[in-house]
C-alpha atoms as one frame of an Amber mdcrd trajectory, in Angstrom:
protein
  96.982  86.521  99.029  98.379  89.683 100.537  99.671  87.955 103.700 102.001
  85.675 101.746 103.019  88.550  99.447 103.921  90.732 102.448 105.661  87.886
 104.260 107.801  87.215 101.195 108.556  90.908 100.777 109.661  91.327 104.414
 111.627  88.073 104.342 113.548  89.433 101.354 114.692  92.259 103.654 115.529
  89.863 106.536 112.911  91.552 108.698 111.383  89.902 111.751 108.200  91.746
 110.790 107.550  88.876 108.360 106.302  86.915 111.380 103.586  89.552 111.864
 102.438  89.718 108.217  98.992  88.285 109.015  98.443  91.047 111.612 100.023
  93.868 109.618  97.655  93.469 106.649  94.741  94.043 109.039  96.017  97.511
 109.973  94.479 100.562 108.335  96.783 101.974 105.645  99.031  98.960 106.151
 101.012  99.543 102.960 102.081 102.977 104.168 102.813 101.573 107.644 105.175
  98.986 106.146 106.849 101.556 103.884 107.390 104.011 106.744 108.922 101.256
 108.891 111.103 100.394 105.907 112.486 103.900 105.609 112.731 104.692 109.310
 114.292 101.435 110.585 114.877  99.154 107.581 111.694  97.240 108.400 112.485
  97.241 112.127 115.886  95.628 111.660 117.403  98.641 113.382 115.419 100.267
 116.165 115.866 103.810 117.346 116.774 105.148 120.745 116.826 102.436 123.389
 114.103 100.380 121.721 114.884  97.786 119.066 111.123  97.482 118.627 110.432
 101.105 117.607 109.855 100.519 113.891 108.570 103.981 113.031 111.003 106.253
 114.872 108.063 107.466 116.957 108.764 109.899 119.769 106.694 110.382 122.897
 104.727 113.630 122.847 105.338 113.925 126.611 109.088 113.305 126.829 110.322
 113.905 123.286 112.267 110.633 123.582 111.844 107.684 121.251 109.057 105.430
 122.489 109.759 101.913 123.691 107.561  98.995 122.669 107.216  95.487 124.050
 107.340  94.090 120.500 107.539  95.209 116.897 103.836  94.707 116.212 102.931
  97.221 118.918 105.072  99.758 117.099 103.425  98.961 113.756 100.002  99.445
 115.368 101.171 102.823 116.671 102.256 103.924 113.193  98.799 102.937 111.875
  97.164 104.780 114.779  99.153 107.933 113.991  98.153 107.786 110.325  94.486
 107.841 111.411  94.921 111.077 113.394  93.715 114.350 111.857  97.289 115.529
 111.252  97.908 112.653 108.813  94.623 111.003 107.858  93.967 112.845 104.602
  97.598 113.411 103.685  99.636 111.768 100.971 103.130 110.525 101.749 104.577
 113.645 100.124 102.360 115.863 102.285 103.537 113.973 105.387 107.172 114.911
 104.742 107.759 117.657 107.309 104.996 116.300 109.561 105.891 112.643 110.159
 109.548 113.076 109.305 110.756 116.402 110.687 114.113 117.991 109.951 114.464
 121.119 112.051 117.626 122.084 110.172 115.778 123.391 107.122 113.027 125.983
 106.807 110.416 123.543 105.457 111.106 120.905 108.178 111.188 118.288 105.420
 113.537 115.313 105.437 115.663 114.849 102.341 114.054 112.274 100.036 111.918
 110.768 102.861 108.765 110.724 100.753 110.647 109.448  97.702 112.078 106.573
  99.747 108.671 105.695 101.242 107.032 105.776  97.807 109.805 103.582  96.366
 108.991 100.902  98.945 105.268 101.234  98.241 105.988 100.713  94.558 107.776
  97.458  95.432 104.575  96.130  96.987 103.080  95.380  93.582  99.690  93.815
  93.206  99.385  91.498  90.226  95.674  91.125  89.392  95.735  87.436  88.303
  97.074  86.476  91.733  93.950  87.783  93.488  90.349  86.681  93.382  87.632
  89.316  92.937  86.994  89.966  96.652  90.722  90.087  97.472  91.284  92.507
  94.578  88.575  94.848  95.858  90.109  94.815  99.370  93.555  95.631  97.985
  92.277  98.487  95.847  90.910 100.031  99.034  94.332  99.720 100.710  96.153
 101.298  97.785  93.880 104.317  97.255  95.721 106.331  99.907  99.116 105.933
  98.317  98.615 106.358  94.599  97.275 109.069  92.348  96.456 106.634  89.574
  96.503 102.914  89.005  96.796 100.837  85.852  95.151  97.423  85.834  96.425
  94.751  83.460  94.233  91.701  82.999  92.729  89.366  80.424  89.118  89.210
  79.213  88.442  86.293  81.575  89.784  87.937  84.756  87.383  88.834  87.534
  89.271  92.091  88.040  88.389  93.249  84.534  84.709  92.490  85.185  84.823
  94.793  88.220  86.281  97.656  86.203  83.892  97.230  83.241  80.845  96.559
  85.422  80.135  93.103  83.947
């Protein structure tokens, strides 16, 4: 299931976020949320500003300072909340470079390789069809649709996933 997959993934990076895996997978666009936290703060291992718990390098719109959070999960929820706002909601990771990650030192405001780094982490969160039952597979496909242009499904004739794709 995706909770154990995510927990294992975050544990591999020595991230305390592994303890929140069951909550993180409930967030909208959770795969992107995890990947952004990975790029911005090495999965919240290193906070920004005065807050160790700011996993997404999020600044306050009022003060321009990095926001402080009571815990890491609050920060992850805030990243998910931001991705639902009009500025980001229909954007790919590449389109978010210059919006989420801003570099005022270049004319495009884009951060060097930010989107490439986020997409690399997303690609590490691989879904292996035989490890998921039919309902779990359908839920994961919904999560992934925001972060990929195309998807290849490998399965055997007896897999439930194949029956979804072929309509059997």
